N, C-alpha and C positions, 0 to 999 in steps of 0.2 A: 712130680709136677713138670709140665712142659710149658714154656713160654715161647710164643711164636710172634716175631716182629720182623718186618723187612729192613729195619734200620738197626745198626749196632748201638746207636745212641740217639737220644731225642734231639732233633735239630732245634734251632731258635724259632719258636712259634709264639705268636701273640695269644697267650692264654692267661690263666690265673697268675697274677703277679704279686699277690699279698697273702700272707697267712694270718688269719684272724685268731682271736684267743681260743675259741672252742676248737678250731682246727689244730692249733698247737697242742692242745690237750689230747686230741685224737692221735696226732703223730707220736706223742709221748707214749700213749697206750700201746702203740705198735713198736715202740723202741726205735723210732726213726728220727726224732727231733734233733738229737745230737749230731747226726750226719748232715742235717740241713743247715745248722747254724753257721758253719764257715762260709756259706754262700748267701747269708742273710744280712740285711741292714736293719737293726732294731729300730722300732718306732715306739716311743713312750707316750706320746700324746697326740691326739687328732683334734684339730681345731675346726669345729663346724662354723662356717662363715657365710655371710651374705652381704652384698654391698661393701661398704668400707669398714665393716666391723666383724670381730669374732663374736659369735653368739654363745658358744660354750666350748669348754675344753674337756675332752673325754680321755681319761687316763686308762691305758690298757696295755696288754702285751700284743704287739703286732709286728710283722716283719715284711719287708720288701724283698722279693726274690724272683729271679727270672724263672719262668716255667721250665725251661730246658734244664737249668741247674737243679731244680727241685726233682724232676723226674730222674735225671741221671744219678743224683745222690741216692735216691731210693733204690734205683737199679743196682747201684754199687753195694747195697746191703743184701742182695739176693744170696741165699746160701748156695754152696757148691752143689747141693743135691738137685738144684733146678736145672733142667735140660733146656738150655736156651737155643732156639732154632732161628738162625738168621735167614728167614724165608717169608713167603707171603701165603696166607691162607686164602684159597680161591674157591673152595667148595666145602660144605659141611652137611652132615646128616645126623639127626638126633633120634634116639630111641629110648625106650624104658630101661635099656641095659647098657649099651655101649654107644659112645659118641665118636664119630669119624670125621676127620678133617683132612682134606687133600691140599697139599702145598704146591706152589708154583714149580718147585723142583721135581715134582712127581712123587715125592714121598707121601706116605700116609701115616697120620698120627691118630691113635685111638686112646680113649680114656673113659672114666666113669662120668665126668662132668665137663661140659664146655662152658667157659665163662667168656662171653663176648664183650669186648671193650674196644670198639673200633671208632668211637666218636660219632659225630652227627651223620657222617656219610658212610661210605664203604659198601662195596658190592656184596660182601658176604651177608650183611643184614638183609639186603633185598633178596638174595638167593634163599635165605632161610624163611622168607616171606613173613617177616616180623610186621605186625599190624601196628601202625602209628596213627594217632589222632593229631592233626595239625591244629594247635590251639590258636596261634596267631603267627602268620607268615610275616616276616619283616618286623618282628616285635620291637627290636632296638638295634642300634649300631654302636659298637665300641671302637674308640680310637686310642692308640697308645703312642707316646713319644717321650723323648728326653727333653727336659726343660732346665734352664739355668738362669741365674740373675744376670742383668746387664753388667758390662765391665765396671769394676770398682764397687760393686754391690755384693750382698750376700743374702741368703735366705735364713731367717731366724726361726725356723720351725722344722719339726720332724715330718708333719703331715697336715694338710689342709683339705677339708671337704668344702668346696665352694658351690653354693647354690645360685642359679642364674637370677638376674635382677627382675626378669619378667617371664611369665608363663608363655608369652608369645614365642620365646626362643625354642620351645619344645625340647629343651635339653634337660636331662636328669640332674647331673651334677658333674663338676670337675674335681678330681682328686689328685693332689700332688703328694708324693711320699718318697721317703728316702729309699734308694736302691743302692746296691753295691757300686760305689764310685760315682754315681750320678743322682740327680733328682728325677723321678719318673712322674709322668702325668698320664692319667686315663680320663677320657671324656666320654660320657655316655649320652647318647642322643636317641630320641624317639621320632626323629624325622626319617623319611625314606632315604636309603643309602645313596640313591642317585638323584636326589632333588638338587636344585640349583645351589643351595647353601652348602650341602655336603660336598658337592663336587668342588666348589670354590674353596672350602676349608682344606681339602687335600692339597690345593695349590698354594693358598695363602693362609696358612693356619693361624698365625698371630693376628693378622688383620681381621679375619672372620671371628676369631675367638673374642676379640675386643668389641666387635660389633654386638655380640650377644651378652658379653659380660664387661661393660665399659668401666665399671668401678673396681675391677680386679687389681689393676696396678696400684690403686690407692692403698691396698692392703698388703700386697707382696712386693711392690716396687716394680720397676721396669724389668722385663725378662726377655730371654731369647729361647727359641725352639731349636734344639741342638741335634736333632736326628730326623730321619725320614719318618713320616707318619705310617703307622700300621693300623689296619682296620679290620673289623669282623662284623658281619651281619648275623643277627641271632634270630632264628625261627624257633618259636616255642612249640614243642611237640611232646608226646608221651606214648609209651607202649600201652596198647589197650587189649592185646590178645590174651587169651587164656594162658595160664602158666604152661610151659612146654616141658615135656620130659627131657631131662639131661641138659637143659639150657638155662643159663642165667644171663640176661641182657643188662649188664652193669653199666653204671655211669651214664654217659651220653647215649649209649646204645639203647637205653631204656627210656630216659627222659633227660632233656637238656635243661640248662639253667641260664637265666638272664644274668650277666655279670654285674648288673647294677645292685643285685641283692647281696653280693659277697658270699653266697652260700654254695658256690660250685664245689669247692674242696670238701665242705661239710657233707654234701650229698655223696660224693665219691667215697669218702672215708667211712661214712655210715653204711653205704652199700657193702664195703669191704668188711667192716666190723661184724655186721649181721651174717654175712657169708662165712666168715672164719669161725663164727660160733656154731653154725649149722653143719658145716662139712663133716666134722668128726662123727656126728650122729648119723648123718646120711650114709657115710661109708661103712658104718658098723653093721648095716643090713644090706642084703642084695638089692640090685636095681637102683635106678634113679628116676622114679616115676614123677609125673606132674604133681602128685600129692606132696612129694618132698620139696620140689622147687617152689610150690605155692607157699610154703612156709616162709621163704625169703620175701616173696612179693607181698605177703600179708603181715609181715612183722611190724608191730606198732611203731617202732623207731624209724624204720624205713618209710612207712606210710606217712608219718608225721614230717619227716625230712623232705619228702617229695612235695607234700602239700604246702609246707612253709615256703619252699622255693617258688612254686607257682603263684601262691598268694602274694608273696613279696614282689614278684615281677609285675603283676597286675596293679598292685597298690602304687608302686613307684612310677609306673607309666601314667596312671591317673593323676598322681600328685604333680607330675611334670606337665601334663597336657590338658587336663579337664578344666574347662572354663565355666562350668556351672557355678551358681552362687554357693552351693554346698561345698564344693571343693575349693573355691576361692577363700571361703571362710576357714575351712580346715587348714589350708596352707598357712594363712596368716596366724592362726592359732598355734600351729606347730612351730613356726619361727618365733612367736612370742614366748612360748613355753621354753624353747631353747635359750632365748635371751634371759628370761627370768631365772632359769636354773644356772646359767653361766655366772651371773653376779659379778663380784669384784674381780675374780680371776679372769673372766672373759675381757673385762675392761683393761686389765693389766696387759693381757696378750695383745689387744688392739693397739694400745699405746706403744708397746714394744715393737710391733711390726711396722707401724706408721711413723715411728720416730725418724 
């Protein structure tokens, strides 16, 4: 197997920053979770909150981890049999038999199967003429930053998911969670990235956050933003072309994910799981026809994972922005159901945080 990447290690990028329970199970399936744990901050409970109160406490296995640490730890587990090429793929050609990749150095790499995982962009996908359907351009915006309590205060929680006080904010939610050495914050917005509020938020994050979530300090206390803001705009798209011989457009090369859903790593790992199960069968017979690669595209687990990610993205956008009477009622019912299920434990957490 040959791995081609222009970087020797993954740089600090604003990408997935949490491992969810199902994702931890998938990492364990691949024998990778133990390698990730030294870079993780364990999260034992997530407090779903709105206004000055905790609605419910969700007890689960979750971890905060920097994306670069995650990728580099997995890279460190590569067996010595992998031929790592520190180079850039600039051209590719796929056939029923042999796939050919030309590198920036001029070298040519050939193989039975080409797995493309170049993210949302990349010239190689365009050169391969991958067909994409743009589902929603500018679907959402994610902001990431470090946050801490004001002097002489401390945070009494592992993680909080805080929903905005009003639908007028057009914000999905704010999540605060333990990260190695710091508390991390991700804010998900369904506003245009370059609207007046978003521009102002990048310059005055605390003031603009309190403008949309004025009751947040009543729950977590006064706070400070302790790092430069990172941001990412998410365009929702998916691969719509017929399966190609010799080519697998994995992860964001085939369909991207809105980070509000928390399903990004699930989708990537499901893509890998299905692929790893198929490859031995494919290699046992000659060729790499479209009929073979179609098995990956059509696998029920992959199809379900892709659909869940898209459905979750649309649901969360409507939950945050739709002002119709139906969605207003649905929101209030959802918050009420959280509060009802939270019971005495949620009231205990509220009292602990606001003491």
